C-alpha positions as a Markdown table, in Angstrom:
| # | Residue | x | y | z |
|---|---|---|---|---|
| 1 | Met | 60.9 | 186.9 | 363.8 |
| 2 | Ser | 64.4 | 186.3 | 363.2 |
| 3 | Ile | 66.3 | 183.5 | 362.2 |
| 4 | Asp | 68.6 | 184.1 | 365.1 |
| 5 | Asn | 65.3 | 183.8 | 367.2 |
| 6 | Tyr | 64.3 | 180.4 | 365.2 |
| 7 | Lys | 68.5 | 179.2 | 366.6 |
| 8 | Ser | 68.4 | 179.9 | 369.4 |
| 9 | Leu | 64.9 | 178.0 | 369.7 |
| 10 | Cys | 66.1 | 175.0 | 368.5 |
| 11 | Ala | 69.8 | 175.3 | 370.6 |
| 12 | Ala | 67.5 | 175.6 | 373.6 |
| 13 | Leu | 65.0 | 172.5 | 372.3 |
| 14 | Tyr | 68.5 | 170.4 | 371.5 |
| 15 | Gln | 70.0 | 170.2 | 375.0 |
| 16 | Ala | 65.9 | 170.1 | 376.6 |
| 17 | Cys | 65.7 | 167.1 | 373.8 |
| 18 | Gly | 68.9 | 166.0 | 375.1 |
| 19 | Ala | 67.9 | 166.3 | 379.0 |
| 20 | Tyr | 65.4 | 163.9 | 377.8 |
| 21 | Asp | 67.1 | 161.3 | 375.8 |
| 22 | Met | 65.7 | 161.9 | 372.7 |
| 23 | Pro | 67.0 | 159.6 | 370.3 |
| 24 | Glu | 69.9 | 161.0 | 367.8 |
| 25 | Arg | 68.1 | 161.7 | 364.9 |
| 26 | Val | 66.1 | 164.4 | 366.7 |
| 27 | Leu | 69.1 | 166.3 | 368.1 |
| 28 | Asp | 70.6 | 165.8 | 364.7 |
| 29 | Ala | 67.9 | 168.4 | 363.5 |
| 30 | Leu | 67.7 | 170.6 | 366.4 |
| 31 | Ser | 71.5 | 171.0 | 366.1 |
| 32 | Ala | 71.7 | 171.5 | 362.5 |
| 33 | Ala | 68.4 | 174.2 | 363.1 |
| 34 | Ala | 70.7 | 175.8 | 365.8 |
| 35 | Asn | 73.8 | 176.2 | 363.5 |
| 36 | Gly | 72.4 | 177.5 | 360.2 |
| 37 | Glu | 73.1 | 174.4 | 358.3 |
| 38 | Glu | 70.3 | 172.6 | 356.1 |
| 39 | Phe | 68.1 | 170.5 | 357.9 |
| 40 | Ser | 65.0 | 169.4 | 355.9 |
| 41 | His | 66.5 | 166.0 | 354.8 |
| 42 | Leu | 66.0 | 165.2 | 358.6 |
| 43 | Ile | 62.9 | 165.9 | 359.1 |
| 44 | Asp | 60.9 | 163.1 | 358.0 |
| 45 | Glu | 62.8 | 161.0 | 360.0 |
| 46 | Ile | 61.8 | 162.5 | 363.1 |
| 47 | Leu | 58.6 | 160.9 | 363.8 |
| 48 | Pro | 57.5 | 159.2 | 364.9 |
| 49 | Cys | 59.3 | 159.8 | 368.2 |
| 50 | Asn | 58.8 | 157.5 | 371.2 |
| 51 | Pro | 62.0 | 158.0 | 373.3 |
| 52 | Asp | 61.1 | 154.9 | 376.6 |
| 53 | Phe | 61.1 | 152.5 | 373.3 |
| 54 | Glu | 63.7 | 153.9 | 372.0 |
| 55 | Lys | 65.3 | 153.1 | 375.3 |
| 56 | Lys | 64.3 | 149.7 | 375.7 |
| 57 | Lys | 65.4 | 148.8 | 372.5 |
| 58 | Asp | 68.8 | 149.5 | 372.8 |
| 59 | His | 68.7 | 147.8 | 376.1 |
| 60 | Tyr | 67.0 | 144.5 | 374.5 |
| 61 | Ala | 70.0 | 145.0 | 371.7 |
| 62 | Ser | 72.8 | 145.4 | 374.9 |
| 63 | Val | 70.4 | 142.0 | 376.8 |
| 64 | Arg | 70.5 | 139.7 | 373.6 |
| 65 | Ala | 74.2 | 140.2 | 372.2 |
| 66 | Asp | 75.0 | 139.1 | 376.7 |
| 67 | Asn | 73.1 | 136.6 | 375.8 |
| 68 | Tyr | 74.7 | 135.1 | 372.8 |
| 69 | Lys | 78.1 | 135.3 | 374.1 |
| 70 | Ala | 77.3 | 133.8 | 376.5 |
| 71 | Ser | 75.4 | 131.1 | 375.3 |
| 72 | Gln | 78.8 | 130.8 | 373.3 |
| 73 | Ala | 80.7 | 130.2 | 375.9 |
| 74 | Ile | 79.1 | 128.0 | 377.4 |
| 75 | Ser | 78.7 | 125.9 | 374.1 |
| 76 | Asp | 82.5 | 126.1 | 374.0 |
| 77 | Phe | 82.6 | 124.8 | 377.6 |
| 78 | Glu | 81.1 | 121.8 | 376.2 |
| 79 | Ser | 82.3 | 120.9 | 373.5 |
| 80 | Lys | 85.9 | 121.0 | 374.9 |
| 81 | Thr | 84.6 | 118.5 | 377.9 |
| 82 | Ala | 83.7 | 117.0 | 375.4 |
| 83 | Asn | 86.9 | 116.5 | 373.5 |
| 84 | Glu | 88.7 | 116.1 | 376.6 |
| 85 | Glu | 86.5 | 113.2 | 377.4 |
| 86 | Ile | 86.4 | 111.3 | 374.2 |
| 87 | Glu | 90.5 | 112.0 | 375.0 |
| 88 | Asp | 90.3 | 110.0 | 377.9 |
| 89 | Glu | 89.0 | 107.4 | 376.5 |
């Protein structure tokens, strides 16, 4: 089998993996292979691969960031309210 056949296979797998929201590290390795670029340094990073975990991890990080922003806003509001009450006395 020729190198061009392997490159074509990697290009097709890149598209399929992208459609299934595979992790970026998987897409990077397939893209490099499809383009004839060095990818051996990426192989060890491909596994383990659990796309559901990857999606949830990003989602939970976003939720934590939103919760932090909300708690900061509440804390700022409470501090401002407390300072206003002190000034009114």
